[in-house]
VEXKE-756950 format. One record per residue (C-alpha): x, y, z. Coordinates in steps of 0.2 Angstrom, whole numbers, padded with zeros to 4 digits, always signed. Layout:
VEXKE-756950
XYZ...
This chain:
VEXKE-756950
+0065+0436+0755+0081+0433+0766+0094+0446+0769+0109+0442+0779+0120+0453+0791+0138+0449+0791+0140+0443+0809+0159+0442+0812+0161+0459+0821+0152+0476+0823+0134+0482+0824+0125+0465+0820+0110+0464+0831+0104+0482+0826+0104+0478+0808+0095+0461+0811+0081+0471+0821+0079+0484+0807+0077+0471+0794+0064+0461+0804+0054+0477+0806+0055+0479+0787+0046+0462+0785+0060+0452+0779+0069+0437+0786+0085+0442+0794+0099+0430+0794+0116+0431+0803+0130+0426+0791+0146+0419+0797+0149+0405+0784+0146+0401+0765+0131+0390+0769+0121+0405+0776+0128+0417+0763+0121+0405+0749+0104+0407+0756+0102+0426+0756+0097+0438+0742+0106+0453+0751+0120+0455+0763+0123+0470+0775+0141+0473+0781+0139+0482+0797+0150+0496+0805+0164+0490+0816+0183+0489+0813+0186+0487+0795+0203+0479+0796+0196+0466+0808+0181+0462+0798+0191+0461+0782+0203+0449+0790+0189+0438+0798+0180+0437+0781+0196+0431+0773+0199+0418+0787+0181+0412+0786+0182+0410+0767+0169+0423+0763+0178+0436+0753+0178+0426+0736+0160+0421+0737+0154+0438+0742+0164+0446+0727+0158+0432+0715+0139+0433+0719+0140+0452+0719+0148+0453+0702+0136+0441+0695+0122+0451+0701+0114+0438+0712+0119+0446+0728+0115+0464+0734+0127+0471+0746+0125+0486+0758+0140+0492+0768+0138+0504+0783+0153+0514+0790+0167+0500+0791+0157+0491+0777+0159+0506+0766+0178+0505+0768+0178+0486+0764+0167+0489+0748+0178+0503+0741+0190+0499+0727+0202+0511+0735+0206+0517+0753+0216+0533+0752+0223+0532+0769+0222+0513+0772+0236+0502+0780+0248+0492+0769+0238+0477+0762+0222+0485+0768+0209+0470+0768+0194+0474+0757+0181+0467+0745+0184+0481+0732+0167+0480+0725+0162+0498+0722+0170+0511+0711+0174+0523+0725+0189+0530+0734+0186+0533+0753+0195+0541+0767+0194+0532+0784+0189+0541+0800+0186+0557+0789+0176+0565+0802+0188+0562+0817+0190+0551+0832+0176+0543+0842+0174+0558+0853+0170+0569+0837+0155+0557+0833+0139+0567+0829+0121+0566+0823+0113+0576+0810+0099+0576+0798+0101+0578+0779+0093+0575+0762+0095+0557+0756+0090+0552+0738+0072+0555+0735+0066+0554+0753+0053+0567+0756+0059+0572+0774+0077+0573+0780+0086+0557+0786+0094+0556+0803+0111+0550+0803+0124+0544+0816+0142+0547+0812+0155+0537+0822+0173+0538+0816+0165+0538+0799+0173+0537+0782+0169+0549+0767+0168+0546+0749+0182+0556+0740+0179+0551+0722+0166+0541+0713+0166+0533+0696+0154+0537+0682+0143+0522+0687+0141+0527+0705+0125+0538+0710+0128+0549+0725+0113+0548+0737+0118+0560+0751+0131+0573+0755+0136+0584+0769+0147+0599+0768+0162+0588+0770+0158+0577+0755+0148+0562+0750+0141+0550+0763+0130+0538+0753+0131+0530+0736+0123+0516+0725+0131+0507+0711+0119+0494+0704+0116+0481+0717+0128+0489+0729+0123+0502+0742+0134+0511+0755+0133+0524+0769+0146+0531+0780+0133+0534+0794+0124+0521+0804+0105+0520+0799+0103+0505+0811+0106+0517+0826+0090+0527+0823+0072+0522+0822+0071+0527+0804+0069+0512+0793+0070+0521+0776+0088+0516+0771+0085+0498+0776+0068+0498+0766+0078+0506+0751+0090+0491+0752+0076+0478+0753+0069+0486+0737+0086+0483+0729+0086+0465+0735+0068+0462+0728+0073+0469+0711+0088+0456+0710+0076+0442+0714+0064+0447+0701+0077+0449+0687
């Protein structure tokens, strides 16, 4: 089992470490060769516009879309990754670069600027105990299509969702010691490999 972390900008090393702790081979992905070798791909937090432009420049946008739509690649976007995965960004810039994989509309920086970053614990899916979450200039899911399962919400709105082989969180699970969200994604990747 190989899971890649998009390694063009953002919190790459933290995701690689969490994947290794989950017992899978973690692969930095910067090109189509490495992308072709992985069962899943994490798009980390960072600057969504920058990441979007870089994946276009590196020729990754089309292959990520194609493999995801065929069901041969699971994709997990955290924070900026959520923005890139959304079909619609309500407050995006003109020609906002995005993959548009998931049937959600998101609002960028919904929780405020960097200085308004915070940590909180909340219920995530069927986890028995609350999940710690780090929110840094995080987006929020404003609407979700009928095929999208909301996995976690705060008072402000939805902060995690799944649609088939796609997973997204507005928080940064890689910045805590809790591995459960990464393990959840590993299970999605395993189910693709078996099908």
